[in-house]
FITI-544541 format. One record per residue: y, z, x of N, C-alpha, C in turn; residue number from 1. Coordinates in pm, 1 decimal. Each point is the difference from the previous one (the first is absolute). Layout:
N
rec n_py->Y&n_pz->Z&n_px->X&ca_py->Y&ca_pz->Z&ca_px->X&c_py->Y&c_pz->Z&c_px->X&seq->NUM
...
//
This chain:
70
rec n_py->13433.4&n_pz->13154.7&n_px->7147.5&ca_py->-85.9&ca_pz->105.4&ca_px->49.0&c_py->-36.7&c_pz->-20.0&c_px->146.2&seq->1
rec n_py->5.4&n_pz->-124.1&n_px->46.4&ca_py->-40.0&ca_pz->-25.5&ca_px->138.1&c_py->91.7&c_pz->67.2&c_px->100.7&seq->2
rec n_py->121.4&n_pz->34.1&n_px->-40.0&ca_py->92.9&ca_pz->69.5&ca_px->90.1&c_py->-8.0&c_pz->151.4&c_px->-13.7&seq->3
rec n_py->-85.7&n_pz->49.4&n_px->-84.8&ca_py->-11.8&ca_pz->143.4&ca_px->-22.5&c_py->-67.8&c_pz->63.7&c_px->120.9&seq->4
rec n_py->78.8&n_pz->70.9&n_px->77.8&ca_py->-51.3&ca_pz->58.7&ca_px->124.5&c_py->-114.4&c_pz->98.2&c_px->-25.2&seq->5
rec n_py->14.8&n_pz->83.4&n_px->-101.7&ca_py->-104.6&ca_pz->100.1&ca_px->-29.5&c_py->-129.7&c_pz->-69.2&c_px->-42.4&seq->6
rec n_py->10.8&n_pz->-103.1&n_px->-79.9&ca_py->-118.8&ca_pz->-74.7&ca_px->-41.8&c_py->-68.7&c_pz->-63.4&c_px->120.2&seq->7
rec n_py->77.1&n_pz->-56.3&n_px->89.1&ca_py->-57.7&ca_pz->-57.9&ca_px->122.7&c_py->-74.6&c_pz->106.6&c_px->80.2&seq->8
rec n_py->64.3&n_pz->116.3&n_px->15.7&ca_py->-63.5&ca_pz->109.3&ca_px->75.3&c_py->-131.9&c_pz->41.7&c_px->-63.8&seq->9
rec n_py->0.8&n_pz->15.1&n_px->-132.1&ca_py->-122.3&ca_pz->42.2&ca_px->-70.3&c_py->-110.0&c_pz->-105.2&c_px->13.4&seq->10
rec n_py->37.1&n_pz->-126.9&n_px->-10.3&ca_py->-99.7&ca_pz->-106.0&ca_px->16.8&c_py->-57.9&c_pz->0.4&c_px->140.6&seq->11
rec n_py->85.1&n_pz->18.7&n_px->100.1&ca_py->-47.5&ca_pz->4.5&ca_px->138.4&c_py->-92.1&c_pz->119.7&c_px->22.4&seq->12
rec n_py->32.3&n_pz->113.6&n_px->-59.7&ca_py->-85.3&ca_pz->118.2&ca_px->10.1&c_py->-136.0&c_pz->-25.2&c_px->-64.7&seq->13
rec n_py->2.3&n_pz->-59.6&n_px->-118.3&ca_py->-125.6&ca_pz->-30.8&ca_px->-70.2&c_py->-81.7&c_pz->-100.1&c_px->79.6&seq->14
rec n_py->66.4&n_pz->-97.0&n_px->60.4&ca_py->-70.7&ca_pz->-100.6&ca_px->79.7&c_py->-67.5&c_pz->63.2&c_px->120.5&seq->15
rec n_py->70.2&n_pz->90.6&n_px->65.6&ca_py->-59.5&ca_pz->67.9&ca_px->115.5&c_py->-118.0&c_pz->86.8&c_px->-42.9&seq->16
rec n_py->17.0&n_pz->68.3&n_px->-110.8&ca_py->-105.6&ca_pz->88.8&ca_px->-49.9&c_py->-122.4&c_pz->-78.8&c_px->-47.1&seq->17
rec n_py->22.5&n_pz->-106.2&n_px->-76.2&ca_py->-110.4&ca_pz->-75.0&ca_px->-60.7&c_py->-35.9&c_pz->-128.0&c_px->75.3&seq->18
rec n_py->62.5&n_pz->-18.5&n_px->114.0&ca_py->-30.0&ca_pz->-111.9&ca_px->89.9&c_py->14.9&c_pz->-137.1&c_px->-65.6&seq->19
rec n_py->120.7&n_pz->-27.7&n_px->-46.9&ca_py->32.2&ca_pz->-135.4&ca_px->-44.9&c_py->137.5&c_pz->-36.4&c_px->55.6&seq->20
rec n_py->29.4&n_pz->-127.9&n_px->0.1&ca_py->126.9&ca_pz->-48.7&ca_px->54.0&c_py->103.9&c_pz->-14.5&c_px->-109.8&seq->21
rec n_py->122.0&n_pz->29.8&n_px->36.8&ca_py->112.9&ca_pz->-20.5&ca_px->-91.0&c_py->91.2&c_pz->-102.6&c_px->65.0&seq->22
rec n_py->32.0&n_pz->-103.9&n_px->-73.8&ca_py->91.5&ca_pz->-103.5&ca_px->47.0&c_py->121.9&c_pz->1.3&c_px->-91.2&seq->23
rec n_py->112.9&n_pz->44.4&n_px->53.5&ca_py->123.3&ca_pz->8.4&ca_px->-76.7&c_py->108.8&c_pz->-72.9&c_px->78.8&seq->24
rec n_py->73.4&n_pz->-88.6&n_px->-65.9&ca_py->106.5&ca_pz->-70.0&ca_px->72.3&c_py->110.2&c_pz->96.8&c_px->42.1&seq->25
rec n_py->75.8&n_pz->-36.7&n_px->101.9&ca_py->108.8&ca_pz->87.2&ca_px->43.0&c_py->105.6&c_pz->11.6&c_px->-110.2&seq->26
rec n_py->70.5&n_pz->113.0&n_px->-4.2&ca_py->101.4&ca_pz->19.7&ca_px->-104.5&c_py->102.1&c_pz->-113.1&c_px->-7.8&seq->27
rec n_py->30.4&n_pz->-63.6&n_px->112.3&ca_py->98.7&ca_pz->-109.2&ca_px->-2.3&c_py->-46.0&c_pz->-117.5&c_px->-85.8&seq->28
rec n_py->-130.6&n_pz->-9.2&n_px->-25.1&ca_py->-52.5&ca_pz->-108.5&ca_px->-83.6&c_py->-27.9&c_pz->44.7&c_px->-142.9&seq->29
rec n_py->26.4&n_pz->125.5&n_px->-30.1&ca_py->-25.1&ca_pz->54.6&ca_px->-133.5&c_py->132.8&c_pz->19.7&c_px->-70.9&seq->30
rec n_py->39.6&n_pz->-99.7&n_px->-74.8&ca_py->129.2&ca_pz->7.7&ca_px->-66.6&c_py->-17.1&c_pz->32.7&c_px->-147.4&seq->31
rec n_py->108.6&n_pz->32.3&n_px->-62.4&ca_py->2.1&ca_pz->33.5&ca_px->-140.8&c_py->-25.4&c_pz->-124.9&c_px->-83.3&seq->32
rec n_py->-68.6&n_pz->15.1&n_px->-110.5&ca_py->-26.7&ca_pz->-112.0&ca_px->-90.0&c_py->122.4&c_pz->-40.2&c_px->-80.3&seq->33
rec n_py->108.3&n_pz->74.7&n_px->9.8&ca_py->118.2&ca_pz->-28.5&ca_px->-81.7&c_py->50.3&c_pz->-142.1&c_px->21.8&seq->34
rec n_py->-2.8&n_pz->-49.5&n_px->122.2&ca_py->47.8&ca_pz->-135.2&ca_px->26.3&c_py->-87.8&c_pz->-103.4&c_px->-70.4&seq->35
rec n_py->-130.5&n_pz->21.5&n_px->0.9&ca_py->-89.7&ca_pz->-94.6&ca_px->-67.9&c_py->19.4&c_pz->5.9&c_px->-151.3&seq->36
rec n_py->18.3&n_pz->119.4&n_px->-53.2&ca_py->21.4&ca_pz->15.2&ca_px->-143.7&c_py->130.8&c_pz->-66.5&c_px->-40.1&seq->37
rec n_py->104.0&n_pz->21.2&n_px->79.6&ca_py->129.4&ca_pz->-61.4&ca_px->-29.5&c_py->-9.1&c_pz->-152.3&c_px->6.5&seq->38
rec n_py->-71.4&n_pz->-54.2&n_px->97.5&ca_py->-13.7&ca_pz->-144.7&ca_px->11.8&c_py->-72.8&c_pz->-57.8&c_px->-120.9&seq->39
rec n_py->-106.3&n_pz->64.9&n_px->-43.5&ca_py->-72.2&ca_pz->-46.6&ca_px->-117.8&c_py->90.2&c_pz->5.6&c_px->-122.9&seq->40
rec n_py->76.7&n_pz->108.0&n_px->-13.6&ca_py->93.2&ca_pz->11.8&ca_px->-111.3&c_py->105.0&c_pz->-108.6&c_px->2.3&seq->41
rec n_py->50.8&n_pz->-30.0&n_px->116.8&ca_py->99.7&ca_pz->-105.8&ca_px->15.7&c_py->-55.0&c_pz->-134.5&c_px->-47.1&seq->42
rec n_py->-118.7&n_pz->-34.8&n_px->46.8&ca_py->-59.9&ca_pz->-128.6&ca_px->-36.9&c_py->-33.1&c_pz->-5.1&c_px->-149.1&seq->43
rec n_py->-48.3&n_pz->110.3&n_px->-53.7&ca_py->-27.7&ca_pz->4.0&ca_px->-144.7&c_py->128.7&c_pz->-17.0&c_px->-80.0&seq->44
rec n_py->104.7&n_pz->68.7&n_px->39.9&ca_py->127.6&ca_pz->-10.8&ca_px->-70.0&c_py->55.1&c_pz->-142.3&c_px->7.5&seq->45
rec n_py->-8.0&n_pz->-60.5&n_px->117.8&ca_py->46.9&ca_pz->-138.4&ca_px->16.4&c_py->-81.3&c_pz->-96.6&c_px->-86.1&seq->46
rec n_py->-124.7&n_pz->32.4&n_px->-25.3&ca_py->-86.7&ca_pz->-85.7&ca_px->-82.2&c_py->14.3&c_pz->33.6&c_px->-148.5&seq->47
rec n_py->90.0&n_pz->93.8&n_px->-33.4&ca_py->21.3&ca_pz->36.0&ca_px->-139.4&c_py->-99.8&c_pz->99.1&c_px->-55.0&seq->48
rec n_py->-79.6&n_pz->60.2&n_px->87.6&ca_py->-97.2&ca_pz->100.4&ca_px->-45.1&c_py->58.0&c_pz->138.2&c_px->25.7&seq->49
rec n_py->11.4&n_pz->79.6&n_px->-103.8&ca_py->42.6&ca_pz->138.2&ca_px->18.2&c_py->-60.1&c_pz->85.7&c_px->-110.3&seq->50
rec n_py->-1.6&n_pz->128.0&n_px->23.7&ca_py->-53.6&ca_pz->94.9&ca_px->-97.6&c_py->98.8&c_pz->114.7&c_px->-13.2&seq->51
rec n_py->-8.1&n_pz->71.2&n_px->-108.9&ca_py->86.5&ca_pz->114.9&ca_px->-21.9&c_py->-53.7&c_pz->122.7&c_px->70.6&seq->52
rec n_py->73.0&n_pz->107.3&n_px->-14.2&ca_py->-39.3&ca_pz->126.1&ca_px->64.2&c_py->-124.8&c_pz->60.8&c_px->-61.9&seq->53
rec n_py->-40.5&n_pz->-49.7&n_px->-116.8&ca_py->-119.8&ca_pz->53.3&ca_px->-64.4&c_py->-128.5&c_pz->-49.4&c_px->67.5&seq->54
rec n_py->10.2&n_pz->-97.0&n_px->88.0&ca_py->-116.0&ca_pz->-54.8&ca_px->69.2&c_py->-63.5&c_pz->107.6&c_px->87.5&seq->55
rec n_py->-131.2&n_pz->13.0&n_px->-7.4&ca_py->-73.7&ca_pz->96.7&ca_px->81.3&c_py->-33.8&c_pz->-61.5&c_px->135.8&seq->56
rec n_py->16.6&n_pz->76.3&n_px->104.1&ca_py->-35.4&ca_pz->-45.9&ca_px->134.5&c_py->-151.0&c_pz->-1.2&c_px->14.9&seq->57
rec n_py->-50.4&n_pz->-94.3&n_px->78.4&ca_py->-143.2&ca_pz->-7.5&ca_px->29.3&c_py->-19.9&c_pz->7.0&c_px->149.6&seq->58
rec n_py->-97.1&n_pz->75.5&n_px->42.7&ca_py->-30.1&ca_pz->11.1&ca_px->141.4&c_py->-69.1&c_pz->-125.4&c_px->51.8&seq->59
rec n_py->-65.9&n_pz->-71.1&n_px->-87.0&ca_py->-66.8&ca_pz->-123.1&ca_px->41.6&c_py->-4.4&c_pz->-94.7&c_px->-118.1&seq->60
rec n_py->-27.2&n_pz->-120.3&n_px->28.5&ca_py->-5.6&ca_pz->-99.8&ca_px->-105.4&c_py->53.2&c_pz->-132.1&c_px->53.0&seq->61
rec n_py->-19.3&n_pz->-105.2&n_px->-76.2&ca_py->45.1&ca_pz->-130.0&ca_px->49.2&c_py->152.6&c_pz->-10.6&c_px->-0.1&seq->62
rec n_py->52.5&n_pz->-55.0&n_px->107.0&ca_py->142.3&ca_pz->-26.1&ca_px->5.5&c_py->27.1&c_pz->-133.6&c_px->-65.7&seq->63
rec n_py->114.2&n_pz->-13.7&n_px->-64.5&ca_py->31.8&ca_pz->-129.6&ca_px->-59.7&c_py->20.8&c_pz->-104.4&c_px->108.1&seq->64
rec n_py->-34.1&n_pz->-122.9&n_px->-32.1&ca_py->19.6&ca_pz->-109.0&ca_px->95.9&c_py->149.9&c_pz->-21.7&c_px->20.4&seq->65
rec n_py->40.4&n_pz->-19.6&n_px->123.2&ca_py->139.8&ca_pz->-26.7&ca_px->29.4&c_py->21.5&c_pz->-150.2&c_px->7.2&seq->66
rec n_py->109.2&n_pz->-44.4&n_px->-54.7&ca_py->29.9&ca_pz->-143.3&ca_px->-0.3&c_py->125.4&c_pz->-25.2&c_px->80.3&seq->67
rec n_py->-12.7&n_pz->-18.7&n_px->128.3&ca_py->110.5&ca_pz->-35.1&ca_px->88.2&c_py->120.6&c_pz->90.7&c_px->-7.6&seq->68
rec n_py->61.0&n_pz->23.0&n_px->111.6&ca_py->121.7&ca_pz->81.3&ca_px->5.7&c_py->120.2&c_pz->-88.1&c_px->-29.0&seq->69
rec n_py->101.0&n_pz->54.5&n_px->-65.1&ca_py->119.5&ca_pz->-79.7&ca_px->-29.4&c_py->78.3&c_pz->-32.8&c_px->126.5&seq->70
//
């Protein structure tokens, strides 16, 4: 969402109207979470942890502990 241009514009408009500051990193620093998700999946798979497609995704929650990369 940090790269969403329209969202940034709306936040800046609201900040000007309601007099608060918005601090958003530049788009070059806002990357997709896919790389982090893939890395976690890789480490889980290497550790023998996997789940089937019936597993429900969670927006938050504890991540499993990683035990060294192979």
